[in-house]
PLY file of the C-alpha trace (Angstrom):
ply
format ascii 1.0
element vertex 71
property float x
property float y
property float z
element edge 70
property int vertex1
property int vertex2
end_header
109.75 109.28 114.60
111.80 106.85 116.65
113.34 108.11 119.87
116.36 106.31 121.30
117.81 107.06 124.72
121.56 107.16 124.20
122.26 107.85 127.86
123.65 111.38 127.51
120.96 112.52 125.04
117.85 111.32 123.20
118.19 110.77 119.46
115.14 111.38 117.28
115.24 109.53 113.99
112.66 110.86 111.53
111.58 109.56 108.09
111.55 105.90 109.18
109.18 103.45 107.48
106.66 102.47 110.17
106.28 98.91 108.89
109.95 98.10 109.47
110.59 100.13 112.64
111.48 98.75 116.06
108.69 98.70 118.60
108.24 100.77 121.74
110.44 99.58 124.57
112.80 97.58 122.36
116.22 97.18 123.98
118.90 98.13 121.47
122.62 97.60 121.23
125.17 99.25 119.00
124.69 98.23 115.37
121.01 97.25 115.65
118.75 98.34 112.79
115.93 100.57 114.06
114.15 100.84 110.71
114.52 101.75 107.07
114.55 105.26 105.63
111.32 106.20 103.91
110.06 109.09 101.84
108.24 111.99 103.48
105.17 113.23 101.55
105.96 116.94 101.94
109.54 116.29 100.76
108.63 114.09 97.82
110.95 116.00 95.46
113.93 114.92 97.60
115.55 111.52 97.68
114.73 109.46 100.80
116.89 110.66 103.69
117.08 110.57 107.47
116.37 113.51 109.74
118.27 113.24 113.02
117.85 115.40 116.11
119.71 115.27 119.41
117.75 116.34 122.50
119.47 116.98 125.83
117.69 118.26 128.93
114.57 118.85 126.83
116.34 121.10 124.30
117.74 120.54 120.83
121.53 120.31 120.82
124.15 120.01 118.10
123.98 116.38 116.92
127.70 116.31 116.07
128.62 117.32 119.62
126.18 114.79 121.12
127.47 111.93 118.95
131.11 112.87 119.59
130.54 112.33 123.31
129.37 108.74 122.66
132.79 107.73 121.36
0 1
1 2
2 3
3 4
4 5
5 6
6 7
7 8
8 9
9 10
10 11
11 12
12 13
13 14
14 15
15 16
16 17
17 18
18 19
19 20
20 21
21 22
22 23
23 24
24 25
25 26
26 27
27 28
28 29
29 30
30 31
31 32
32 33
33 34
34 35
35 36
36 37
37 38
38 39
39 40
40 41
41 42
42 43
43 44
44 45
45 46
46 47
47 48
48 49
49 50
50 51
51 52
52 53
53 54
54 55
55 56
56 57
57 58
58 59
59 60
60 61
61 62
62 63
63 64
64 65
65 66
66 67
67 68
68 69
69 70
């Protein structure tokens, strides 16, 4: 899991290959690659895909609403 502080919420990016992921404390800018999607052992029947969560004030929030506010 990679967590990115987007200012108004924290994005959690799950299913990222650890070998290609950014390190802790890395400063990011729009468009930076944080890692590559990997397979998840307990979802091996599925194609590789990204799980994304938006956390605001310690609680899960609708990712579409959180991302809309970034624009």
